[in-house]
Every structure is written in C-alpha cells, then in structure tokens.
C-alpha positions as CSV (number, residue, x, y, z in Angstrom):
1,X,37.2,10.3,-23.7
2,X,38.7,13.8,-23.6
3,X,41.9,13.7,-21.4
4,X,41.3,17.2,-20.0
5,X,37.8,16.4,-18.9
6,X,39.0,13.2,-17.2
7,X,41.7,15.2,-15.4
8,X,39.1,17.8,-14.3
9,X,36.7,15.0,-13.1
10,X,39.5,13.2,-11.2
11,X,40.4,16.4,-9.5
12,X,36.7,16.8,-8.4
13,X,36.7,13.3,-7.0
14,X,39.9,13.8,-5.0
15,X,38.7,17.2,-3.7
16,X,35.0,16.6,-2.9
17,X,34.4,12.8,-2.8
18,X,37.4,11.7,-0.7
19,X,36.1,8.2,0.3
20,X,35.7,6.9,-3.3
21,X,37.7,3.8,-4.0
22,X,36.8,3.3,-7.7
23,X,34.5,4.2,-10.5
24,X,33.6,2.2,-13.6
25,X,31.3,3.6,-16.3
26,X,30.0,1.8,-19.4
27,X,27.7,2.8,-22.3
28,X,26.2,0.1,-24.5
29,X,28.5,-2.4,-22.9
30,X,31.6,-0.4,-23.8
31,X,33.8,0.7,-20.9
32,X,34.3,4.5,-21.3
33,X,35.8,5.4,-17.9
34,X,37.6,3.5,-15.1
35,X,39.7,4.9,-12.3
36,X,40.7,4.2,-8.7
37,X,41.5,6.4,-5.8
38,X,43.0,6.2,-2.3
39,X,45.3,3.4,-3.0
40,X,42.7,1.1,-4.4
41,X,43.1,-0.8,-7.7
42,X,40.8,-2.9,-9.9
43,X,41.7,-6.0,-7.7
44,X,40.4,-4.5,-4.5
45,X,37.0,-5.0,-3.0
46,X,34.8,-2.8,-0.8
47,X,31.9,-3.7,1.5
48,X,29.0,-2.5,-0.7
49,X,26.6,-2.1,2.3
50,X,23.0,-2.0,1.2
51,X,23.9,-2.6,-2.5
52,X,23.8,-6.1,-1.1
53,X,20.0,-5.8,-0.9
54,X,19.7,-5.2,-4.7
55,X,22.0,-8.1,-5.5
56,X,19.9,-10.3,-3.2
57,X,16.8,-9.1,-5.1
58,X,18.3,-10.7,-8.3
59,X,18.6,-14.0,-6.4
60,X,15.0,-13.9,-5.2
61,X,13.8,-13.3,-8.8
62,X,15.8,-16.3,-10.0
63,X,14.4,-18.5,-7.2
64,X,10.8,-17.5,-8.2
65,X,11.6,-18.2,-11.9
66,X,12.9,-21.7,-10.9
67,X,9.8,-22.5,-8.9
68,X,11.4,-22.6,-5.5
69,X,9.1,-19.7,-4.4
70,X,5.6,-19.4,-5.8
71,X,5.3,-15.7,-5.9
72,X,6.0,-12.4,-4.0
73,X,2.4,-12.7,-2.7
74,X,3.3,-15.6,-0.5
75,X,2.9,-14.9,3.2
76,X,6.1,-14.6,5.2
77,X,4.9,-17.0,7.9
78,X,4.3,-19.7,5.2
79,X,8.1,-20.2,5.5
80,X,8.2,-20.2,9.3
81,X,5.5,-22.8,10.4
82,X,7.2,-23.2,13.8
83,X,7.0,-19.5,14.6
84,X,4.8,-18.8,17.7
85,X,2.6,-15.8,16.9
86,X,2.4,-13.5,20.0
87,X,-1.0,-13.3,21.6
88,X,-3.2,-10.7,20.0
89,X,-0.8,-10.1,17.0
90,X,-2.7,-10.3,13.7
91,X,-0.8,-8.1,11.3
92,X,2.2,-10.4,11.0
93,X,0.0,-13.1,9.4
94,X,-0.8,-10.9,6.5
95,X,2.7,-9.7,5.6
96,X,4.0,-10.9,2.3
97,X,7.4,-11.3,0.6
98,X,6.4,-8.3,-1.5
99,X,6.0,-6.2,1.6
100,X,9.5,-7.0,2.6
101,X,10.8,-6.3,-0.9
102,X,9.1,-3.0,-1.2
103,X,9.7,-1.8,2.4
104,X,6.0,-1.7,3.2
105,X,6.0,-4.0,6.2
106,X,5.3,-2.6,9.6
107,X,7.5,-3.2,12.7
108,X,7.1,-2.9,16.4
109,X,9.6,-0.1,16.8
110,X,10.0,3.5,15.9
111,X,13.7,3.3,15.3
112,X,15.3,0.1,14.0
113,X,17.6,-1.4,16.7
114,X,20.7,-1.8,14.5
115,X,23.0,-2.5,17.4
116,X,20.8,-5.3,18.7
117,X,20.7,-7.0,15.3
118,X,24.5,-6.8,15.0
119,X,25.0,-8.4,18.4
120,X,22.1,-10.8,18.3
121,X,22.8,-14.5,18.3
122,X,19.7,-15.2,16.3
123,X,18.7,-12.1,14.3
124,X,16.1,-13.9,12.2
125,X,14.1,-14.7,15.3
126,X,14.5,-11.1,16.5
127,X,13.4,-9.7,13.1
128,X,10.3,-11.9,13.1
129,X,9.5,-10.8,16.7
130,X,9.7,-7.1,15.6
131,X,7.5,-7.7,12.5
132,X,3.9,-6.5,12.6
133,X,2.4,-4.4,15.3
134,X,-0.2,-1.7,15.1
135,X,1.0,0.2,12.0
136,X,-0.8,-0.5,8.7
137,X,0.7,-2.7,6.0
138,X,1.5,-0.7,2.8
139,X,3.2,2.4,4.1
140,X,6.9,2.8,3.3
141,X,9.0,1.9,6.3
142,X,12.7,1.3,5.5
143,X,14.2,-1.6,7.3
144,X,18.0,-1.4,7.0
145,X,18.7,-4.9,8.5
146,X,15.9,-7.0,9.9
147,X,13.2,-7.2,7.1
148,X,15.5,-8.1,4.3
149,X,17.4,-10.6,6.5
150,X,14.1,-12.5,6.9
151,X,14.1,-12.8,3.1
152,X,17.5,-14.5,3.3
153,X,16.1,-17.2,5.5
154,X,13.1,-17.6,3.2
155,X,15.3,-18.2,0.2
156,X,17.4,-20.6,2.2
157,X,14.4,-22.6,3.3
158,X,12.8,-22.6,-0.1
159,X,15.9,-23.7,-2.0
160,X,17.6,-25.9,0.6
161,X,20.8,-23.9,-0.1
162,X,22.6,-21.1,1.6
163,X,22.2,-17.7,-0.1
164,X,25.9,-17.8,-1.1
165,X,25.6,-21.3,-2.6
166,X,22.5,-20.4,-4.6
167,X,24.2,-17.1,-5.6
168,X,27.4,-18.8,-6.8
169,X,25.5,-21.2,-9.0
170,X,22.9,-18.9,-10.5
171,X,24.5,-15.5,-10.6
172,X,28.1,-15.0,-9.5
173,X,29.8,-17.8,-11.5
174,X,27.9,-17.2,-14.7
175,X,28.9,-13.5,-14.5
176,X,32.5,-14.2,-13.5
177,X,32.1,-12.6,-10.0
178,X,34.2,-14.0,-7.3
179,X,32.4,-14.4,-4.0
180,X,34.3,-17.4,-2.6
181,X,33.3,-17.8,1.0
182,X,31.3,-16.8,4.0
183,X,32.8,-14.0,6.1
184,X,32.5,-14.5,9.8
185,X,32.6,-11.4,12.1
186,X,33.2,-12.7,15.7
187,X,33.8,-9.4,17.5
188,X,33.9,-5.6,16.9
189,X,37.7,-5.6,16.3
190,X,37.4,-8.4,13.7
191,X,34.5,-6.5,12.1
192,X,36.5,-3.3,11.7
193,X,39.6,-5.2,10.4
194,X,37.7,-7.2,7.8
195,X,35.7,-4.2,6.6
196,X,38.9,-2.2,6.1
197,X,40.7,-5.0,4.3
198,X,40.9,-4.3,0.5
199,X,41.3,-8.0,-0.2
200,X,38.2,-9.3,1.7
201,X,36.1,-11.4,-0.6
202,X,32.9,-13.1,0.4
203,X,29.5,-12.5,2.1
204,X,29.0,-11.9,5.8
205,X,27.0,-14.5,7.8
206,X,25.1,-14.1,11.0
207,X,25.9,-16.3,14.1
208,X,23.5,-18.9,12.7
209,X,25.5,-19.1,9.5
210,X,22.9,-17.3,7.3
211,X,24.2,-14.8,4.8
212,X,23.0,-11.3,5.5
213,X,20.7,-10.2,2.7
214,X,20.6,-6.6,3.8
215,X,24.4,-6.0,3.9
216,X,27.7,-7.9,4.0
217,X,28.7,-8.4,0.4
218,X,32.2,-7.5,-0.9
219,X,32.6,-6.6,-4.5
220,X,34.9,-4.7,-6.9
221,X,33.6,-1.9,-9.1
222,X,33.8,-4.2,-12.1
223,X,31.7,-6.8,-10.3
224,X,29.1,-4.1,-9.6
225,X,29.0,-3.0,-13.2
226,X,28.3,-6.6,-14.3
227,X,25.1,-6.6,-12.1
228,X,24.1,-3.3,-13.7
229,X,24.7,-4.6,-17.2
230,X,22.7,-7.7,-16.5
231,X,19.7,-5.6,-15.7
232,X,20.4,-3.2,-18.5
233,X,20.4,-6.2,-20.9
234,X,17.1,-7.5,-19.7
235,X,18.5,-10.3,-17.6
236,X,20.6,-11.8,-20.4
237,X,24.4,-12.5,-20.0
238,X,25.6,-13.3,-23.5
239,X,23.2,-15.9,-24.8
240,X,22.2,-17.1,-21.3
241,X,19.2,-15.9,-19.4
242,X,20.1,-15.3,-15.8
243,X,16.9,-13.6,-14.5
244,X,13.7,-12.7,-16.3
245,X,13.0,-9.4,-17.9
246,X,9.6,-9.4,-16.1
247,X,11.4,-9.5,-12.7
248,X,13.7,-6.7,-13.7
249,X,10.7,-4.6,-14.8
250,X,8.9,-5.1,-11.6
251,X,12.0,-4.6,-9.5
252,X,12.8,-1.3,-11.1
253,X,9.4,0.3,-11.3
254,X,7.9,2.2,-8.4
255,X,6.2,-0.1,-5.9
256,X,6.3,2.3,-3.0
257,X,7.8,5.7,-2.3
258,X,10.2,7.1,0.3
259,X,9.2,10.7,1.0
260,X,11.7,11.1,3.8
261,X,14.9,10.5,1.7
262,X,14.8,12.5,-1.5
263,X,11.2,11.5,-2.4
264,X,12.5,8.5,-4.3
265,X,10.4,5.6,-5.6
266,X,11.3,2.1,-4.5
267,X,10.9,-1.2,-6.4
268,X,12.0,-4.7,-5.2
269,X,15.0,-3.6,-3.2
270,X,16.1,-1.1,-5.9
271,X,15.7,2.7,-5.7
272,X,13.9,4.4,-8.6
273,X,15.8,7.7,-9.4
274,X,13.5,8.9,-12.2
275,X,11.5,7.5,-15.2
276,X,14.7,6.5,-17.0
277,X,17.1,5.4,-14.2
278,X,17.3,3.3,-11.1
279,X,20.1,2.3,-8.7
280,X,21.3,0.1,-5.9
281,X,22.4,2.4,-3.1
282,X,24.7,1.5,-0.2
283,X,25.8,3.4,2.9
284,X,29.0,5.4,2.4
285,X,28.3,6.1,-1.2
286,X,28.2,2.7,-3.0
287,X,26.2,2.7,-6.1
288,X,25.1,0.5,-9.1
289,X,23.4,3.0,-11.4
290,X,21.5,2.2,-14.6
291,X,20.1,4.7,-17.1
292,X,18.0,2.5,-19.4
293,X,17.3,5.4,-21.9
294,X,21.0,6.2,-22.4
295,X,22.2,2.6,-22.0
296,X,24.6,3.8,-19.3
297,X,25.8,1.7,-16.3
298,X,27.9,3.2,-13.6
299,X,29.4,1.7,-10.4
300,X,30.9,3.7,-7.6
301,X,32.7,1.8,-4.8
302,X,33.4,3.7,-1.6
303,X,34.9,2.9,1.8
304,X,32.6,4.0,4.6
305,X,32.4,7.4,6.1
306,X,29.3,8.9,7.7
307,X,27.3,11.4,5.7
308,X,29.0,10.7,2.4
309,X,28.1,13.2,-0.4
310,X,25.2,12.2,-2.6
311,X,26.4,10.0,-5.5
312,X,23.4,10.5,-7.7
313,X,24.2,14.2,-7.9
314,X,27.8,13.3,-8.9
315,X,26.5,10.9,-11.6
316,X,23.9,13.3,-13.0
317,X,26.1,16.5,-12.8
318,X,29.4,15.1,-13.9
319,X,29.6,11.4,-15.0
320,X,26.7,11.1,-17.4
321,X,27.5,14.4,-19.3
322,X,31.1,13.3,-19.5
323,X,30.1,10.0,-21.0
324,X,27.6,11.5,-23.4
325,X,30.2,14.1,-24.6
326,X,32.7,11.4,-25.4
327,X,30.1,9.3,-27.1
328,X,28.8,11.9,-29.5
C-alpha cells in the first residue's frame, strides 16, 4: 500500500477520530492495512459494545444448525414455561425468536430503562416483564439491552451450556479467538476499571451468571476481522464449516428497517449498509464491516466516547478507496 496514502490516512485518524484503538483491513483474506493508536497494540482488547450482538447471532445460527433450537419461528415463551403471564397480556405469547433477532418485538416502555437493566439483580426477568404490551409486533423497535439478553437465556436453556462455553467450543476456539472467562462487574468503579483495561479478556455476565448477549464482549481488531472473514467466506474457516451459508444470508439481508438511525436495514442482529455491505456496529465506533462484492473485511476497535463520529463514512470515504487503489 502506498506509504504516502497511509501517512495521510493515519493523520486523519489522529485528527478526526481520536478514540480509535486499532484498524485492520483485509481483501480476499490478505491483510492490506493494520495500525494502532492511542497507545494500543495488536495485543490489546476493547469492549466492542453492541458488536457483541452480531457475534451472538453467529452462535444462535450454530445452535439452530445443531438442532438445539428448532427455528427462529419458535415462540420466546416456549423456553420460559415457568413465566407467569400478566393478566390481560396477550402480545407476549406471539413474540418469536425472530422478532428479537430483527428488533421487531414490542415493549412496555417508550425509552428503554438502561440503568435499571445494568443494576438489576435479574435482568432476564425484567426483560420478560417489559416484553409485549399494546404496540404491534413487526415494527422496528431497537432494544439495546433487554431483548437480546433474553436470547442469551434461550441459547443457554436450549443447549445446557453457558453462552461462553458454547461460544468457545463452536466459534472462538476454531477461529483462534481468546475469550477465556466470564467478566464480573460488581460495582460502578469496577465496571469503569475493567472497561478501560486494555488487557481485559472475556465476556461480561449478569448477576445470575448469564453472559450478556447484547454487550460485554472484549476483542482485538484481529479477532473482529476473523468474524468478518468467517461471514465473507460463507461460514467456512479453512475446510471446516462453522455456521451455515443460509444463516449468513438471512442474517445479512434486510429483515426490518430502522428509519430513525440512517434509514438502515437490519438482519439478524447485523446492520445492512447497502446491497453489497453489512456490519456489526457497537457504541463508541466499534465495527466489523464486510463488503461482499469487493471481498473486503474491515474492523475498527474504539474505546468509548459519546457521539463518536460515524465509522461507515470513514470506511466508505477513506478505507475502501485506499484498499482498492493498492489492490489495482
């Protein structure tokens, strides 16, 4: 890649995208750019925020392929026979796994109570209690925490394994991704300390010991690129099938649409950027980006700041052209 263009690009990152920790870009499986910023190196992890959702989506697809879960059309309450349905509540009984995957489940709130979920001693119970209500099923309704966390418990109950155990066996170890342990956050101070530690590895659990499917995963930029390459390669890792191409196709095609945030399509916990590209997007500017037409995979790892600059604009305006220029 042209050294002058790399220097220009690195200057843009340091000037305009000051919370980026690392960027890795590959085309056709060949690494064409890799750099780290703000004291980070290839060994350091970041909390990838809602990129966790897309990684969890891979695990759910594997669980369905292995027969632990029949299909995305199964009702959520099939997995919670003990749940006491509130009097007069009917909507919750019709909500499916697919509704949670595509953010088309309704909830009994106008604004998701993040703080309550973070401090709750039983967030699965609270998430179920908020599920349903008077709004119709099928409209896009992004749930940052609760809805996807219900899916975590569904996978655990269906497989008899924790999300981390299942993920290690069927995804992380085959791809050479190190997610060694559960991460426990006992108080606000510990939460801040762990999130800011460049060497944190693992997956956050709630007070009941359940891995958070909506957030809480710590990865390196190279780990993130591996997930993107897995999808770009149709679910194959070398000669081993990790997840089916059918699941990838359904996960990365528009199943619903978010008009409020950029008018983007949404698949199975993956954002649809355009007809050729899709991405896992996490708060603060964490991204796994795949352009299936150009065979490009890009990861951007970022430490959290509010209102981080849009990473898709960065990718489309600078990174993709830089890769294509170097490749031609």
